[in-house]
C-alpha positions in Angstrom: 26.0 -6.0 16.3 23.4 -7.5 13.9 21.8 -4.5 12.1 18.3 -4.6 10.6 19.6 -4.4 7.0 22.7 -4.4 4.9 24.6 -1.2 4.2 24.5 -0.4 0.5 24.3 3.4 0.2 27.2 5.2 2.0 26.0 8.8 1.5 23.6 10.0 4.3 22.7 13.1 2.3 21.7 11.1 -0.7 19.9 8.2 1.1 17.2 8.6 3.7 17.1 4.9 4.9 17.9 4.2 8.5 20.9 2.0 7.9 22.6 4.7 5.9 21.7 7.3 8.6 23.3 5.0 11.3 26.4 4.8 9.1 26.5 8.5 8.6 26.4 9.2 12.4 29.3 6.9 12.9 31.7 8.8 10.7 30.3 12.3 10.2 29.1 15.1 12.5 26.4 17.8 12.3 26.5 21.4 13.4 23.8 20.7 16.0 22.5 17.5 17.5 19.2 16.4 19.0 19.1 15.2 22.6 16.9 12.3 23.9 13.9 14.7 23.9 14.6 15.8 20.3 15.8 19.3 21.4 18.8 20.7 19.4 22.2 21.5 21.0 25.4 22.7 19.5 27.7 19.9 18.3 30.3 21.1 15.8 29.2 24.7 16.7 31.0 26.5 19.5 28.7 29.5 19.7 25.8 31.1 17.8 24.4 34.7 17.9 21.2 36.1 16.3 20.7 39.6 14.9 18.0 41.8 16.5 15.7 41.4 13.5 16.1 37.6 13.7 17.2 37.4 10.0 20.9 36.6 10.6 22.5 33.7 12.6 26.2 33.8 13.1 27.9 30.5 13.9 31.4 29.8 15.0 32.9 26.3 14.8 34.6 24.7 17.7 38.3 24.3 17.6 40.0 21.0 16.8 37.6 19.7 14.1 39.5 17.6 11.6 38.5 15.2 8.9 39.9 11.6 9.0 42.5 12.5 6.4 43.9 15.3 8.7 42.3 18.3 6.9 40.8 21.0 9.2 37.0 21.4 8.9 36.4 24.9 7.6 33.3 27.0 6.8 34.0 26.2 3.1 33.2 22.5 3.9 30.1 23.6 6.0 28.6 25.8 3.3 29.1 23.3 0.5 27.6 20.5 2.7 24.6 22.6 3.7 23.8 23.6 0.2 23.9 20.0 -1.0 21.7 18.9 1.9 19.2 21.7 1.2 18.8 20.3 -2.3 17.9 16.8 -1.1 16.2 16.5 2.3 12.6 17.4 3.5 14.0 19.5 6.3 16.7 21.0 4.2 14.3 21.9 1.4 12.1 23.7 3.9 15.0 25.6 5.5 16.2 26.5 1.9 12.8 28.3 1.3 13.7 30.6 4.2 17.4 31.1 3.5 18.6 34.2 1.7 22.3 33.3 1.8 25.2 31.5 3.5 28.4 33.5 3.9 31.8 32.5 5.2 33.5 35.2 7.4 36.6 33.2 8.1 37.7 29.6 8.4 35.6 29.1 11.6 32.8 31.6 11.3 29.8 31.8 8.9 26.4 33.5 8.7 23.1 32.1 7.7 20.8 34.9 6.4 17.0 34.4 6.4 14.3 35.9 4.2 11.9 35.9 7.2 12.3 34.8 10.8 11.8 31.1 11.7 12.7 29.2 14.9 13.5 26.0 13.0 17.2 26.7 12.3 18.9 24.9 15.2 16.4 22.0 15.0 17.0 21.7 11.2 20.8 21.9 11.4 20.7 19.0 14.0 18.2 16.9 12.1 18.7 13.2 12.7 16.0 12.0 10.3 15.6 11.7 6.5 18.8 12.8 4.8 20.9 14.3 7.6 23.0 17.5 7.3 26.4 15.9 7.9 29.4 18.0 7.2 31.6 16.6 4.4 34.8 17.8 2.8 34.1 20.6 0.3 35.3 18.3 -2.5 32.8 15.6 -1.6 30.0 18.0 -0.9 30.5 19.5 -4.4 29.1 16.3 -5.9 25.8 16.5 -7.8 23.1 16.2 -5.1 21.3 13.7 -7.3 24.3 11.3 -7.3 25.7 9.6 -4.1 29.1 10.4 -2.7 31.2 7.3 -2.5 34.0 8.7 -0.3 33.7 8.1 3.4 35.9 10.7 5.0 34.1 12.5 7.8 35.2 14.1 11.1 33.2 11.9 13.4 34.1 9.6 16.3 34.6 6.5 14.1 36.4 5.8 10.8 34.9 3.6 8.2 37.1 0.6 7.6 36.6 0.2 3.8 39.2 -2.5 3.5 37.2 -4.9 5.7 33.8 -4.0 4.3 32.1 -7.0 2.8 28.7 -6.2 1.2 26.1 -8.6 2.5 28.4 -9.8 5.3 30.2 -7.2 7.4 30.7 -3.5 8.0 33.6 -2.4 10.2 34.3 0.9 12.0 37.4 1.8 14.0 37.7 4.3 16.8 38.9 7.7 15.5 41.8 8.3 17.9 42.1 11.9 16.8 38.5 12.8 17.6 37.9 15.4 20.3 34.5 15.0 21.9 32.5 17.8 23.5 32.8 18.2 27.3 29.0 17.8 28.0 27.6 14.4 29.1 26.1 12.3 26.2 22.3 12.8 25.8 20.7 11.3 22.7 22.9 12.5 19.8 24.0 15.6 21.7 26.9 16.1 24.1 30.2 14.3 24.3 30.5 11.5 21.8 33.0 9.5 23.9 34.0 6.3 22.2 34.8 3.4 24.6 35.3 0.7 22.0 38.2 0.2 19.6 36.1 -1.4 16.9 32.5 -2.0 16.0 31.5 -4.7 13.6 28.0 -4.9 12.0 27.4 -8.5 11.1 24.7 -8.9 8.5 22.3 -11.7 9.7 19.0 -11.6 7.7 17.8 -14.8 9.2 16.2 -14.0 12.6 16.8 -17.4 14.1 20.5 -17.2 13.3 20.7 -13.7 14.9 18.9 -14.9 18.0 21.2 -17.8 18.4 24.3 -15.6 17.9 23.1 -13.2 20.6 22.5 -15.9 23.1 25.9 -17.6 22.5 27.8 -14.3 22.6 28.8 -14.3 18.9 27.2 -10.9 18.7 26.6 -8.4 21.5 23.6 -6.4 20.2 20.7 -7.3 17.9 19.4 -4.0 16.7 15.8 -5.1 15.7 15.0 -8.6 17.1 12.0 -10.3 15.5 8.9 -9.9 17.6 8.2 -13.6 17.7 11.6 -14.2 19.2 11.5 -11.6 21.9 9.9 -14.0 24.5 12.8 -16.5 23.9 15.4 -13.7 24.3 13.7 -12.4 27.4 14.0 -15.7 29.1 17.8 -15.8 28.7 19.9 -14.8 31.8 22.5 -13.2 29.5 20.2 -11.0 27.4 18.2 -7.9 28.0 15.4 -6.6 25.7 14.9 -2.8 25.9 13.8 0.2 24.0 16.2 2.9 22.8 13.5 5.4 21.6 10.6 6.8 23.6 8.5 7.4 20.5 6.9 4.5 18.6 7.7 3.9 14.9 5.2 4.3 12.1 4.2 2.0 9.2 3.1 3.4 5.9 1.8 2.3 2.5 3.3 4.7 0.0 1.8 5.3 -3.5 3.5 6.8 -6.5 1.7 10.1 -7.2 3.3 10.5 -10.6 1.3 7.9 -12.5 -2.3 6.5 -12.6 -4.1 5.6 -10.6 -2.5 7.2 -7.6 -2.0 10.6 -9.2 -5.8 10.9 -8.5 -6.6 11.5 -4.8 -9.7 9.3 -5.1 -7.4 6.3 -5.7 -5.3 7.2 -2.7 -8.4 7.6 -0.5 -9.4 4.1 -1.7 -6.2 2.8 -0.1 -7.3 4.2 3.2 -10.8 2.8 3.0 -9.5 -0.6 1.8 -7.0 -1.3 4.6 -7.2 -2.2 8.3 -4.2 -1.1 10.3 -4.6 -4.1 12.7 -4.1 -6.5 9.8 -0.8 -4.9 8.9 0.5 -4.5 12.5 -0.4 -8.0 13.6 1.4 -9.4 10.6 4.4 -7.2 11.0 4.8 -7.0 14.8 2.8 -9.9 16.4 1.4 -9.4 19.9 -0.7 -6.3 20.3 1.4 -5.2 23.3 3.9 -3.9 20.7 1.5 -1.9 18.5 -1.6 0.3 18.3 -3.9 1.8 15.8 -3.2 5.5 15.1 -4.6 7.8 12.4 -2.1 10.5 13.0 0.6 11.3 10.4 2.5 12.9 13.3 2.5 9.9 15.7 -0.1 9.5 18.5 1.5 10.5 21.8 3.9 13.0 20.3 3.4 16.8 20.8 1.9 16.9 17.3 -0.1 13.7 17.5 -3.5 15.0 16.2 -5.9 12.7 14.4 -7.9 15.6 12.9 -9.8 14.4 9.8 -8.7 10.8 10.1 -11.8 9.2 11.7 -13.4 8.0 8.5 -10.4 5.7 7.8 -10.3 4.0 11.2 -12.0 0.9 9.9 -12.2 -0.5 6.3 -15.1 0.5 4.0 -14.7 -1.7 0.9 -17.8 -0.4 -0.9 -16.6 3.2 -0.6 -13.1 2.1 -1.6 -14.4 0.4 -4.8 -16.5 3.4 -5.7 -13.6 5.8 -5.3 -11.3 3.5 -7.3 -13.7 3.4 -10.2 -14.2 7.2 -10.1 -10.4 7.6 -10.4 -10.5 5.8 -13.8 -8.7 2.6 -12.8 -9.6 -0.3 -15.0 -7.5 -3.2 -13.7 -4.1 -2.3 -14.9 -1.2 -4.2 -13.2 0.2 -2.3 -10.2 3.7 -3.2 -8.9 4.3 -3.2 -5.2 8.0 -3.2 -4.5 9.2 -5.0 -1.3 11.7 -7.1 0.5 11.9 -9.8 3.2 15.3 -8.6 4.3 13.3 -6.6 6.8 10.7 -9.3 7.7 7.9 -7.0 9.0 8.0 -5.0 5.8 7.8 -8.1 3.7 4.8 -9.4 5.7 3.0 -6.1 5.6 3.5 -6.0 1.8 1.7 -9.3 1.5 -1.2 -7.9 3.6 -1.3 -4.8 1.3 -1.6 -6.9 -1.8 -4.4 -9.0 -0.4 -6.3 -6.0 0.9 -6.1 -4.2 -2.3 -7.1 -7.2 -4.4 -10.4 -7.2 -2.5 -11.4 -3.8 -4.1 -10.3 -4.9 -7.6 -6.7 -3.7 -7.8 -4.4 -6.0 -9.8 -1.4 -5.9 -7.5 1.8 -7.8 -8.1 4.4 -7.9 -5.3 7.9 -7.9 -6.6 10.4 -9.0 -3.9 14.1 -8.1 -4.0 16.9 -7.4 -1.5 16.4 -4.2 0.6 19.2 -2.4 -1.2 17.6 -3.0 -4.5 14.2 -1.9 -3.2 15.5 1.4 -1.8 17.4 2.1 -5.0 14.2 1.4 -7.1 12.3 3.8 -4.9 14.2 6.7 -6.4 13.2 5.7 -10.0 10.7 8.1 -11.3 10.1 6.2 -14.6 6.9 4.3 -15.3 6.6 0.7 -14.2 7.7 -0.7 -17.6 10.9 1.3 -17.3 11.8 0.1 -13.8 9.5 2.3 -11.8 6.9 1.3 -9.2 3.3 2.0 -7.9 3.5 1.2 -4.2 5.8 0.2 -1.4 5.4 -0.5 2.3 8.0 0.9 4.7 8.4 2.0 8.3 9.9 5.2 9.8 11.0 6.2 13.3 8.7 8.3 15.5 11.4 10.9 15.6 11.1 11.3 11.8 7.4 11.3 11.6 6.4 13.3 14.7 6.9 16.8 13.3 5.4 18.5 10.2 9.0 19.7 9.5 10.7 16.3 9.5 7.9 14.0 8.4 9.3 12.8 5.0 5.9 11.4 3.8 3.9 14.6 4.3 6.2 16.8 2.3 4.0 17.4 -0.8 6.4 19.7 -2.6 6.1 17.9 -6.0 9.5 17.1 -7.5 11.2 18.2 -4.2 9.2 15.6 -2.2 10.4 12.2 -1.0 10.0 9.1 -3.2 6.3 9.0 -4.3 6.5 12.8 -5.2 3.2 14.0 -3.9 2.1 17.4 -5.0 -0.4 19.7 -3.2 0.1 23.4 -3.0 -2.5 23.8 -0.2 -0.8 21.2 2.0 2.5 23.0 1.5 0.9 26.4 2.4 -0.4 24.8 5.6 3.0 23.3 6.4 4.6 26.7 6.1 2.0 28.0 8.5 3.2 25.5 11.1 6.9 26.5 10.5 5.9 30.2 11.0 3.5 29.8 13.9 4.4 31.7 17.0 3.3 30.2 20.4 1.9 26.8 21.3 -1.8 27.5 20.6 -1.0 28.9 17.1 1.3 26.0 16.4 -1.3 23.4 17.5 -4.1 25.0 15.4 -1.8 25.2 12.3 -0.9 21.5 12.8 -4.5 20.4 13.0 -5.4 22.4 9.9 -2.5 20.8 8.0 -3.5 17.3 9.2 -7.1 17.7 8.0 -5.8 18.6 4.5 -3.4 15.6 4.6 -6.3 13.3 5.5 -8.2 14.6 2.4 -5.3 14.1 -0.1 -3.6 11.1 1.5 0.1 11.4 0.7 0.4 7.9 2.1 -1.8 5.5 4.1 -0.8 5.5 7.8 -0.6 1.9 8.9 -0.4 2.6 12.6 2.5 2.5 15.0 4.6 0.0 16.9 7.5 -0.2 19.4 10.8 -1.8 18.2 13.0 -2.9 21.0 16.7 -4.0 20.7 18.4 -6.8 22.5 21.8 -6.8 24.2 24.1 -9.0 26.2 24.2 -8.2 29.9 27.9 -7.1 29.6 26.9 -4.2 27.3 26.0 -0.9 28.8 25.6 2.8 27.8 23.2 2.4 24.8 21.7 5.9 24.4 18.1 6.8 23.8 18.2 8.3 20.4 16.4 8.4 17.0 18.7 5.6 15.8 21.2 3.4 17.5 24.6 5.0 18.0 27.8 3.4 19.3 29.6 6.1 21.3 29.1 5.9 25.1 28.7 2.0 24.8 30.9 -0.1 27.0 31.6 -3.9 26.8 32.9 -5.5 30.0 
């Protein structure tokens, strides 16, 4: 398989990038897992019970869970892993706000105690977006949450073959012969993770033409994210099929750094919205309009939360308003660094569009290109630009990530506990909590619309619209599951 990027960060609790999440789901498991409709189901959990007041959830692990080194998975591993995840991830941080305690009862049973009732617990514990709540060995989970774990011992259906890993060239996974899957049929990330392949190789092919040729000749079996301009060529091949593996479109975003001028001022962030035309970005990144659409919703148009409340003023550019707001923010032409990469071609092309768009309103933007691993590492740097920091970056995220106020990494505005960019807005966080606590569909919808109106005012990032990203496979490959990211159990090669 040719993945969309090279694997650099091995810890899916430290890194939120998609390639690290894909790696994490190969070798680790989570307590719950989302199905193809993003509904949670028990995965490592055998049973769960809830107290009458809704403040205590008791979980029992299923029998036969073992790490790749032979150790049993115990509640000590679970509690250490959850605490580390709760210190890192958008969903974990929100669950932590409601958590009063985690208590081990025995090796297979533990209790999660809540400060007040919330229905988000199974959904959160099965999160497949951002930094995912994988269960590590207690010794690994005890690592400082702000430092990545370098060990790769999980309990999942594949083992990481470190001996054959070649950064920039190849990542190898072997079937875990000791893994015991659940009995249910596979559905998204839920159900039985039955491995039908002895070995999976990710071959790093940053050049799209090379990957397309390799797929057509059978050198590779799957191309995870084919270039949009090459899809017509692939579709004409008798030996190739182009399909979707996710029902929700992905989202593009232009993310500012809220820690430093000018984007610590909401007027400068509003200027980003008025200065940019989604169509320019989407056409550059994804080609034919059949693959993309304008959308002003932070929570993805077409999803259950896809409101565009408050976003209408930014549907088309208004350069005069953008220049005025930028001047009011105090910006005086200082150099701004936009961090990007052509390793993921659409992101590199959209970064170029961002720079040209912002120059039109007087921003002095310099695009600094590097490999994707370097870009994502730099995103974590909170220092000023002259100390390795940054002002802007363009990225994309899955619809599964962005469709919910709970999981949307960019709309977490909890200051130092937010995702890279570190937006800070107490009112937005109050409104996000109201969504979490809403009872019933009408109340949840009203709370989501109120939150969205606030987000449109303070602009944690500029929404660049949404697009579909298909994958391509050889005709002898079957069983690719509809899921938030591509997974490799259930796949057969004939």
